[in-house]
N, C-alpha and C positions, 0 to 999 in steps of 0.2 A: 186352248183357242183352234179355231178354223186350220188347216192345214194350210191353204192359200194364206191366210192373212201370217202366218208363220213366215213361212217361205218369205214373205215380201221383205218382213221384218230382217230377217235374214242377209236379204241381200240389201239392205241398206247398209251395212255395217261395212262395206266395201273390203276391197280385193286387192294386196299391193302385186302391180305387176313384177317380175313376169308372172302371165295367164294365160294357160292355152287350153282349150276346152277341142276336141276332135267330135266328142260326141260317140267314142266308140261302146263307151262302160255302157251297157243297155240300163246297167243297174239304179244309173242315177236318178234316171225316172220312170217310178214305178207305177204310179196311181194319178188318176185325172189333174189336172192344176195341182199339183203338189210338187213346188219349184224345189223341196228343204234339203234335197240331196246334193243341187247343182250350186256350188259356193259362191254368188254372185252376180247370179244370172237373175230374172226373173219374166216371164213373158206377160203380157197383157193383150187384153182382145182389142182394145181403140175402139170402141163403141162410142158414137155420135159424134168423132175429132174430123169426120170428115162429112161434107153435105151434098156433094153430088159424083157419082164414081166419075173414076180418070183423074182426080185430083192430083195436082203434083206432088208428092211427098216431103217434098221441101219447101212446101208451104203451110205442109203442118208442125206446126210449131208450142204445141198447148201440151201440157201436162197429162198424159195418159193413165197416172198412178190410179186413178179414181176408176179408173175403169176394169171390168174380171180379171183377176187373174186368171189365166189360161195353157192350160196345155192340154192333149188329146195324146195319153200316153199307149204306148205299146204297139203303136198301130202299125199295119205292114202294108197298108193298101191306100196310096194317093186320091184311089177315084172312089174309093168308098166311105171318104168324111163329109159328114151332113153337112146342106146349105150356109150354116152359120158359120163355118170354118173356125179360123182365128190361126191360133198355134196349133202344132203338134210333134211328135216325136213319132218316128219313122224307123221302123227297124229291118231296116233293107239290108244288103249283103253289106254296103255303107251306109251305117247308120247316120242319121240326121235329123235336129228339129229345124223345121220349115215354117214358113206366113204366108198365107192366101187372105185374102181379105173377102169381104160382102157385103151386101145391105147391112149385115148386125154389123160383123169385126171391121169396119171399117178403113180402121188405122192399123193393125196387129202390129206388134212389135217386142223386141227382145230388148232388154235394159241394164246394161252390164255395169255394176257400182264397184269404181274405184277410190284406193288412198292414195293416194299418191303424194304424200310427204314424205322428203327426202329424197324425189325423184324428179327428175327433168327429160322430157324429149319424149315424149308420151306418143309411143306409136301405133298403128291398129293394123291388125291384118285377118283378113276373111276371105272364105270363097264363096260366091252365089251359084248354085244349084240346083239347075230345072230337072226338076223329079216326076213333074205332070205331063209327060211326054202325049197324053191322049188330046191335051189340050195349047194353044197356040195362043194366048193373049200378051198385049203391053204390059208386064209389070215390071214397072220402076220402084227402084229401092235408093232410098237414101240413110246415110249416117249422121246423129247429129252425136250433139254432146251439151252437157251442159254441167257447172259447180254450183255441188248446193243440193239439196232435194225438192226444190222450190222455181219456179218461173216457168219461165218460157225455155226450149231449145233452142240452141243455134247450128246449123248446118258446119261439117264439117269440109272444109276448102278438098275436091278430090272424093268426096262421097259419096256420090251421085250414079248409079246407075240407072242408064231410059228404059233399058230395057232386059232385068236379068235372066228371062228365059226365053229369050231368042234363038232359035231352034239351030244353028251353028256353032255355038258356042259353050250348049247347055252339059251338064256335068255328064247327062245317060247318053250322051252321045262317045266315038270315038274317033281318034285321027286315025294316020293310015300305019300308023305303027302301034296302033292297038293301047294306047295310052289316053286314060279320061279326061275330057277338060271343062273347065269351069270359068267362071268369071272371077279375076281373083281383084280386090278391094283394098289398095295398099295409101293409108292415110297417116298423119302428125297429125296431133291436136294440137291447136292454137296455145302459146306459152301460158291461158289463163288455164291450165288444167293443170300447170305443172305445180307440186308442192302446196296438195288442196288435200284435206280432209275425206271430203267428198265429191269426185267427178263423174257423174252419170253418164255412160255412151249406149245412143239407142240405136237400132236398124232398125228400119219401120218399110212397110207398102202400106200399097190403098188399094181400096174396091175399082177394081177397071172396070170396063163398059163392057158389057154382057159376062162371060162365066171368065172369071177369077183360075190363077194357076199359083202349084205350089212353088215356092221359091226355098230353098234349102240354104242354112245359116253354116256354115261349116267350116272347121278350121279356124277358130280363132284364135289370135294370138295379140298379146297386149306386153309391151315393154318399152322399157325406158333407155334412152340413149345416154344418161349420166345417175350416177346413183350416190348421194351423198348423206352421211351419217344424221336422221333428223336429232335436233336438237334436244328433245326430251327423254331421247333413247340408246341403246346400241346402234353399231355401225349393219346398213340391210346389207345382203348379199346380192352382188352385182348380177344382173340376167343373163340365160348362157346365148343371146342374139339382141345386138342391138340396128338400128336401120343406120345405114352410109357411116361408116365404123371408120375411124380419123385414123390416121397412121401411128398414132400414139396406144393408139389404143389395141388391148388385147384380140389375135386372129378369134374367129366366131368359131366356136365349138363342135366338132363335127360327129355327129351320132354314133353310137354302139349298137349295133343288134348281136346279141348272143343267146344261147341256151335254145338253137333253134331247135325241133324236134315233131316229128310225125309218130304218133304213135294209136296203132301197132304200124308200124312199115310198110305191112302187106296187108292189100283190102281192096276189096271191090268198090267201081265207081255205084257212087247213087242212078237213079234210074231219072231223076231231072231235078232243075234250079241249076244256081250259081255256084262259080269256083267256092265261095265262103258264105258259109252259114255261120249264125250266134248258136244255134242250139240243134237236137235233133242226134239222130244213131246211125245215118246216114256215110259213107264215108271214112276219116281216120281225124284224130284230132290233133290238132296243129298250137303250137306254142312258140313263143320268144320274149326276148325282156326288149326293152328297149331304155336307151337311157334318158330319152324325153322322146317328146312326140314328135312322131316323122310320118312320109307316106311308106308304103311298105313294098317294092313293088318286087315282084316274083315272078321267075323263069321256069319254062319246063322243058328236059333236055332228057334225050330228043326228040326231034318234034319242030326246031325252027322258032325264029321269033315271035311269030303269029301267038302262041303258045305261051299267054302270058297274064298276068291277071297284078292288081291292088289292093292295100287294106288302107285306111288310115288307123294308126297303132297308136297307145297313149303310153306315156312313161311307165314303166315297170311293167309287170308278166301281163303278156297279152293273150288270151285263151281262146279258139274260136276250133270250128271245121274247115278240113279242107275235102270236095264230096270228091274230088277225083277225076270233076267236068270242068272244061275251059270252054268258053264262048258258045255254049250249050251243044257240044259234045262231050260223051265220054269218053276218054282215053282207053286206048285197046290196052289188051293184055302184055306187059310189057317191063322190064327193070326201066328208070326214070331218077333222075336227080333233079329235086326244087332247090332251085338259086334263090334266097333272099336279099336285097338289097335297099336300105333305107335312107332318104331324105331327108334330109334336117329344115329348121325354117329357114337356115343358111343358103339352102341349095348345095351341100357340101353332103358324098356320101358316103355311108359308112364302108368299113370289110365284108366285101360279098360273104357272108356264108350258106353253106350245101349242104345238103342229105338227102339221104338216099334212098325212091322205095320201091314198090313193085305192086304192079296193080294185075287183078287177077280177076277172072269171071267168074261168074256168079258161081255156075256150075262146078267150078275149079274147086 
């Protein structure tokens, strides 16, 4: 069977909440149009779903599963994708899967298949990222759902963003403290999505007038406020985050960041590139473990508060490379401390972890 069909069939099975997908694992998508490594999620190009550019995505409710399964895998430059656009995986310093409309891909979309049996109060959280800073289009995004795998989708209340690529909220811009900015989406699915064999959540944009922008769909988190044992099976474990917890519920879990290491701890900085890269030989290896997916903020001392960067980490072991460069500049020779703090889905921070390292000049 063709890989695209395999991926689409696998997505139909549905994943029970909690579900978290930050795209930090570059091995999930290895080949074009192959979603077999991503449980419960598949992208479609959305051909022919929109009659004219500038259509409001909330007006696009027709099923898109008959359009081509789509993802351009392992890309590194948003500006290098052809005019057909659609869905792409970008292995940036902060990896992401993104959508961009076009005359061909008139309504590109990600569809998330959920099995909500035994669960109620389904909440969806995600971040929309402007990763295409060379273009400034009005790129609206809508979050929709349906119960079952046929029929029209319905718009989720509060799930519409009129322009997900506004320059003042783009994830590639930074605030004065040096932190990344994005457009958060936080919605609750209607009660019709509770206790169902299959619920599909869809995130889509549409072809914009003129040149479209890439919109990253990142930090996807789907949880349930209550979890009950399904009638035909054993109890289901509760999620580690619930929206608006009631007083009688347990406090949300604080993330744990452990096994922070730089190997080797004496190295020369890279000549170019961002602070974090996913592969290569420059700089040094960075490793840490997370109890669950979280944003990890790093600070380097001495050097002041400006020497900061962050990554999105997955549950378990995370491997990447620290280049020895921060904000486009190489660290000068000397001794430093790298401190990492993980912030979980609840906004709670982990206990800080610190390692020491030394920067040497290439000639030393």
